[in-house]
C-alpha positions as CSV (number, residue, x, y, z in Angstrom):
1,M,8.6,4.6,-2.3
2,R,11.0,2.8,-0.5
3,E,9.5,3.7,2.7
4,V,6.4,3.0,2.0
5,A,7.5,-0.7,1.2
6,E,8.8,-0.7,4.3
7,L,5.8,-0.1,5.8
8,V,3.9,-2.4,4.0
9,V,6.5,-5.5,5.1
10,S,6.9,-4.4,8.8
11,A,3.1,-4.2,8.6
12,L,2.7,-7.4,7.2
13,N,5.3,-9.3,8.7
14,L,6.6,-10.7,5.3
15,D,9.3,-12.4,4.5
16,T,9.4,-10.4,1.8
17,A,12.6,-7.4,1.3
18,A,11.4,-4.2,1.1
19,A,14.1,-3.4,-1.7
20,D,12.6,-6.7,-3.4
21,I,9.1,-5.6,-3.9
22,Q,9.0,-4.2,-7.6
23,P,7.4,-0.8,-8.1
24,D,4.8,-2.0,-11.0
25,E,4.3,-5.4,-8.9
26,P,0.5,-5.9,-8.2
27,L,-0.1,-5.6,-4.7
28,Y,-2.8,-7.8,-4.0
29,G,-3.5,-11.4,-5.8
30,E,-0.9,-12.7,-8.1
31,G,2.3,-10.2,-8.1
32,L,2.5,-9.6,-3.6
33,G,-0.2,-11.8,-2.9
34,L,-2.0,-9.9,-0.4
35,D,-5.2,-10.5,0.7
36,S,-8.2,-7.8,1.3
37,I,-7.7,-8.0,4.7
38,D,-3.4,-7.3,4.4
39,I,-4.7,-4.6,2.1
40,L,-7.0,-2.9,5.2
41,E,-3.8,-3.5,7.5
42,I,-1.9,-1.2,5.2
43,A,-4.8,1.3,5.0
44,L,-4.6,1.5,8.8
45,V,-0.8,2.0,8.9
46,L,-0.1,4.8,6.6
47,S,-3.5,6.4,8.0
48,K,-1.9,6.9,10.7
49,R,1.4,7.7,9.2
50,Y,0.4,9.8,6.7
51,G,-2.6,11.2,7.7
52,L,-4.6,9.8,5.2
53,Q,-8.6,9.0,4.9
54,L,-8.4,5.3,3.1
55,R,-12.2,3.9,3.7
56,A,-12.4,0.4,2.7
57,D,-16.0,1.3,0.3
58,H,-13.8,4.0,-1.9
59,E,-14.5,3.9,-5.1
60,D,-10.5,4.0,-6.5
61,N,-9.0,1.2,-3.6
62,T,-8.7,-1.2,-6.4
63,A,-6.5,1.4,-8.9
64,I,-4.7,2.8,-5.0
65,F,-3.9,-0.8,-4.2
66,Q,-3.3,-1.8,-7.6
67,S,1.0,-1.6,-7.1
68,L,3.5,0.0,-4.6
69,R,3.8,2.8,-7.2
70,S,0.2,3.6,-7.7
71,L,-0.2,3.7,-3.5
72,T,2.6,6.3,-3.4
73,E,1.4,8.1,-5.6
74,H,-1.7,8.1,-4.5
75,I,-0.1,9.4,-0.9
76,A,2.0,11.6,-2.6
77,L,-1.2,13.4,-4.1
78,Q,-3.1,12.7,-0.5
79,R,-0.9,14.6,0.8
80,S,-0.4,18.0,-0.9
81,K,-3.8,18.9,-0.8
């Protein structure tokens, strides 16, 4: 989870430390305050880093990018396939 948080902070040049991102804090909107462009950037970085296929039109994107925890769980699930 920490590695994914560090990738998010690095990819978006956030002023927030990776350790300060709470696992269940919303990434989009209120919580961390990311917007749709930020989410696309994260998806690109994660796709390159982990070899995942994260599509903009995926029906589960809202659930996948809900929080750091949901994102890391999705990555772990995809990597185990």
